[in-house]
N, C-alpha and C positions, 0 to 999 in steps of 0.2 A: 774515267767512262772504259767498261770494258764489252767490247762488242766481238760477236763470234759470226762465223761464216755461215751465209746462206746465199742461195741462189736467187731469192728474193728480193726488191727493192728496185730494181733498175728502173731507169727513166730515160726516154729518148731525147737527146737532147739536137741533133743533126741527122739528116736520112745517113744511117749505115753504123752512128755512134751512141754510143748508152753510157749512162754512168751511172757509180753507187757512192754516196759520201759514208764513211765507212769508220768514221769518228772524227769528234772537234771537239776543241777543248777552248780559250779565251783567246790563244792567237794564233791558232794553226787548224787549219783544215784538211782531212786526209779524204781522196776521191781518188775511186778505180775507174778506170774509161776503158771498154769494148769496144776495137773499131775494128770493121770489117773493110776487106780488101778492096780498094777503090774509095772510099771515101773520102772524103775532105775536110779539115778545120780552117775556114779560111781566115786568111790575115787578121787580127784584130788585137787589141791592148786593155790592158788593165792594171788598176793600180796594185794590184797583188801580185808580191815575189811567188814565183811557184817554181818549184823543186820537184825533178821526176824521175822515174826509174821506168827504164822499158823490159818489163815481165815475159814477153813474148812478141817476135813479131818483126816487122820492120816496118819504118818510118822514115820520108822525108819530113827532116824539121827544119824550117826558117827559124831564123831569130835574127831581125836586124835584115842586114844585106848579106848574113851569111846562111846558107843551105849548106845541108849535110845530111846523107843514109844512116840513121840511129838501129842498132840491130841489140837481139835480146843482151840485155844486163847493161846497155850502156845508158848513162843518165845525163841531167842535165840543170841549170840552175838560169832561169830567165828574170830577168829585175824587173818590177813594177816600172809599168807606163814605156814596155817598150812591144814595138810588132811582132807578131811572131804568128804561126800556123802549119799545119800540117798536112801530109797527103799521104793516105796511107796504102804500104806498099805488098803488105800480106796480114790477113787477120792478126791482131796488134790487141795487146794488156798491155795499161801504164798506168799505172799506182805514181797519184803527185799531190804535196803538199803545196796548199796556199796559207800565206801571210799578209795581210791579218785575215781574218776568215771571211769567206766569201757567203755573204750572207745568203744570196741567193742560191747555194747551193746546201743551206742548213733545209733538216726534214721538216714539212710544214708547219707539225708541231713544237719543234724548236724555232723556227723563224716565227711566229706568230709568241713568243714568248720576250721575244729581242723587242717587239714592238712598242 
């Protein structure tokens, strides 16, 4: 799969947080998140391992009982089934890989193929 940059294709997932699936295969899925200062990703959990890189901005990332401020260039790997969330301290962009593939993040035409 080859993908090319485009300003379109973002969906609103929470107030101030937009996402776009960039690429995916059988075992991994790559997503870009654009997050506005002051927005929040509430604490949640899922089965997917989640590896991320902060391209721009600052966020307070809470993973389990640990809370750290992450800055541009910082990265993380969150095991599946571990509670995590974030507060967005400045406008931010993060790129994350999920494994296994998060079917709910697949483009609509692809998610129908897997049903």
